[in-house]
C-alpha angles and dihedrals in degrees: 000000000000090000091051091052091050092051091048091058090053091067107079097209093046092045091051092051093048093050091046091051092049091049092052090049090052090051090049093052093047090053089052089067099047108100123221116255116268097024128116104219093193092056092046092051090049090051093054090048095048096048095034088233090168088076093056134072089280088060091052092050090046090056093060092051096048097250094307094121094055088052094044092229127167087266094050094124093047119188094314096104088058091051090049092050092049091052092049092049090049091051091048088053089063096053110019115077092210094061091040089059091049091053090056096048095082120219094353091053092049090053091054091046088052090052093050088048089055091051090049090049092056091048095049091044091053092051095045093045090052089051090050091051091053091047092051092049092051095052106114123232114283124244088268091053097253121146121215090213110029093183112041127184146094092301091059090048092050094048091048093050092049093045099046095041091050089049092055092047090051092050089050089053092048090052092051092050091053090050093050102035106015140049124297131337109335099208093049091047092052091051090050092048090052093053095044091050089067095055098084095050091042091053092048091049092051091049090050092050090049093051093045091048089057 
């Protein structure tokens, strides 16, 4: 495997694509640590620890976005709205004549389907980010008296919707750039990176539970 990697870097075009992909991944991981405005990350982390939210549906979603949801970062929604929009468009293609025609139009039809998928991603992201903003505002004070959202209100909801939706759109763009100029399918790679990013903390948590259990 090491020899294969060495040979890969000897090919200029392949080396350029690999380096470009790695840089995009670095950008994605950095964005996963930038908190949304108006949120107290310490209070949010305390809430997840108190209620063991990592073992709920929130924890499952958080796994696919590399821990960004639990930290309420600008990439909290991850690429999942895009995946949802893609599935919806595919299902519509099986029952709606308009989308069926697009699927039969070749390259031009695929471009239009991609465009509709992007529109759907923006809509789903906006709806989900609004739900996240309401959820964050309704989180009660922690045991130490900290509030996740010190200043609640419509302004916080608006900023959160804009921030999270923009984050998802940016991730979608990053994935498309990897597909066009990098290595492999960008969307799939971003999902994989998000899951792998949870491995170190997961291993440490399991080790801590094992030690405490003994």
